N, C-alpha and C positions, 0 to 999 in steps of 0.2 A: 260041307253043306253050304256055307256062306258063299263060296266061289261060284257054285251052280246058280244060286239066286241072283248074284251080280250079273252073270252072263245072260240069264233070262231077261233081266231088266234092260240090259244093253240091247239085246236082240229086239225086245218089244219097242223100245224107243226108236231104233233104226227102222223097223217095219212101219211104225206110225209116221215117221218123218218121210219115208218113201211114198206112202199113201197120200200124205198131204201135198208133197211135191208133185205127184202125178195129177191130182185134182187141180192144182194150181196151173200146171202146164196145160191141162185140158181147157181150163177157163181162158187162158191166154189164146190158145188156138181158136176157140170159138169166137172170142172178141174180135180178133184180127182176120177171121175167115181164112186162115192159112190152109193151104192145100194139105191133103192127108199125108203126102210123102214126108213133109217136114215133121209132122207129129210122130210118125212111126220112127223117124231118125232120132227124135228126142227120147222115145221109149227105149230104143236100142242103146243109146248113150247111158241111160239109167241102168240097164241090164249090165253093161260093161263095167260101170262103177261098182255095182253089187258084186260082180265076179271078182274084181280086184280087191274089194273090201273083204 
């Protein structure tokens, strides 16, 4: 039972971290008025990291 709770906590922290990172990237993109292509590339990179993790 303890193992499942630990896994849930790790997953929750990871999800929160990804969400914060995504919002952070979005704010950078908006500040610098970067074209949409680069922001979608950043999102793809995040997806690749998640798949590896």
